[in-house]
C-alpha positions in Angstrom: 46.3 -0.1 30.2 46.9 -3.4 32.2 47.3 -1.5 36.0 45.6 -2.9 39.3 45.1 -1.5 42.3 44.1 1.8 44.1 44.8 4.9 42.0 46.8 8.1 43.1 44.8 11.2 42.4 47.3 12.5 39.5 46.9 8.9 37.8 43.3 8.8 38.5 43.0 12.4 36.8 45.1 11.5 33.7 42.5 8.3 33.0 39.5 10.8 33.9 40.8 13.3 31.5 41.9 10.7 28.8 39.9 8.3 26.5 41.3 5.6 28.6 38.1 4.3 30.7 35.6 6.5 28.2 32.9 4.0 27.6 29.6 2.5 28.9 30.1 0.7 32.4 27.8 -2.0 34.1 27.9 -3.1 37.4 28.7 -6.4 38.3 26.5 -7.5 40.7 28.0 -10.7 41.7 31.1 -8.8 42.9 29.3 -5.7 44.1 28.0 -5.3 47.5 25.7 -2.4 49.1 25.5 -2.8 53.1 24.0 -0.6 55.6 25.3 0.0 59.0 23.5 1.3 62.0 22.9 1.2 66.0 19.9 0.3 68.0 19.4 -0.5 71.6 20.6 3.4 72.4 23.7 3.0 70.3 25.1 -0.3 71.7 24.1 -2.8 69.5 25.4 -2.4 66.0 22.7 -3.6 63.1 24.4 -5.0 59.7 22.7 -5.4 56.3 23.0 -5.9 53.0 21.0 -5.4 49.7 20.6 -8.5 47.6 19.2 -6.6 44.6 21.4 -4.3 43.2 21.7 -3.0 39.7 23.7 -0.1 38.0 25.5 1.6 35.0 27.6 4.6 34.2 29.0 6.4 31.4 32.5 8.3 31.1 33.3 10.5 28.3 36.5 11.2 26.8 36.2 14.9 28.5 36.4 12.8 31.8 32.5 13.5 32.8 30.7 10.7 34.4 27.0 10.1 34.9 25.2 6.9 36.5 22.5 5.3 38.7 22.9 2.7 41.4 19.4 0.8 42.2 19.2 -1.2 45.1 15.5 -3.0 45.5 14.4 -2.1 48.9 12.7 -4.9 49.6 16.1 -7.0 49.5 17.6 -5.7 52.8 18.7 -8.9 54.1 20.2 -8.2 58.4 19.8 -12.0 59.2 16.4 -10.9 61.2 13.6 -11.9 59.7 11.4 -9.6 61.9 13.7 -6.8 61.7 13.7 -7.2 57.5 10.1 -7.2 57.8 10.0 -4.0 59.9 12.6 -2.1 57.6 10.4 -3.0 54.8 7.2 -1.5 56.1 5.8 1.9 56.0 7.9 2.7 59.0 11.3 2.5 57.3 11.6 1.7 53.4 8.1 1.4 52.7 8.9 -1.0 49.8 5.6 -1.5 48.7 5.2 1.9 47.6 9.0 2.7 46.7 10.9 -0.1 45.4 14.0 1.2 45.2 16.8 3.3 46.5 18.8 5.1 43.9 21.8 6.7 43.7 22.0 9.1 40.4 25.9 10.2 40.0 26.1 14.0 38.8 29.8 14.5 38.9 33.0 12.6 40.1 36.2 14.4 41.0 39.8 13.7 41.8 40.5 14.5 45.5 43.4 14.0 47.9 42.6 9.9 48.8 40.3 9.5 45.5 37.5 11.1 44.3 34.6 12.5 45.4 31.2 11.7 44.1 28.5 14.1 44.1 24.5 13.1 43.2 21.7 12.4 44.4 20.1 9.9 46.7 16.5 8.7 46.4 14.8 7.2 49.2 11.3 6.9 50.3 10.2 8.5 47.5 12.4 11.5 48.8 15.2 13.2 46.9 18.6 14.4 48.4 22.1 16.3 47.3 24.6 14.4 48.7 28.7 14.2 48.4 31.3 11.7 49.7 34.8 10.6 49.4 35.4 7.2 47.7 38.9 5.1 46.2 39.0 4.0 42.9 40.6 1.0 41.8 41.4 -0.2 38.0 41.2 -4.2 37.9 42.4 -4.6 34.4 41.6 -3.4 30.9 37.9 -3.7 32.0 37.0 -3.7 35.5 37.1 -0.6 37.8 36.2 -0.9 41.6 34.6 2.2 44.0 34.7 2.0 47.5 32.8 4.0 50.1 31.6 4.4 53.3 28.3 7.1 53.0 27.0 9.0 56.3 23.0 9.4 55.9 20.6 11.0 58.3 17.4 9.1 57.4 15.3 12.2 58.5 16.5 13.4 55.4 14.0 10.9 53.7 11.4 11.0 55.9 12.6 7.6 57.8 11.8 9.2 61.0 10.8 5.9 63.1 12.4 5.8 66.3 10.8 4.1 69.1 12.1 5.5 72.8 15.0 6.8 71.0 16.5 3.3 70.9 17.5 3.6 66.8 20.4 6.1 65.7 19.5 8.4 63.0 22.4 8.2 61.2 23.3 5.3 59.0 26.5 4.3 56.9 25.7 3.4 53.9 29.0 0.7 52.4 29.8 0.6 48.7 31.9 -1.8 47.0 30.9 -1.2 43.4 32.6 -3.2 40.8 31.9 -2.2 37.1 32.8 -3.9 33.7 33.0 -2.2 30.5 31.1 -3.1 27.7 
């Protein structure tokens, strides 16, 4: 199957239901990024960061059932501001000493109008909540699949409520660019 590019819903449904993509997949850390976007200073200043340490794996059964996990090391957050990064790693936010990983566990991937809907559980700061979001999927060759998404998360759902004088947004966007290789 040497196709390339973003898949239509019908093409994706056919691939999920067939044995073409079935197997075990590993996140390619060198090609993947997990980012974080938020606003501070009462919504006027955008804050962007990336997690420098990410791992993941998944399995697609011949029947089209998807399972997997993506983990990021909370301490690997990099916003290009050392003082802010130290604060994000502290107990006010990620508390990376106590909760070293942020983890997303996939429960289901279903074809949708513009790609797929991914459903699972997100664990941040020791709290787990169900989450689902739209994503696009691209097949990059016989042994590479790419998933892209922007996920809106209310950090209060995970106990991350620090907000001095209401300066920072409670809604954050997690950007996902995940490239998986088949093994």
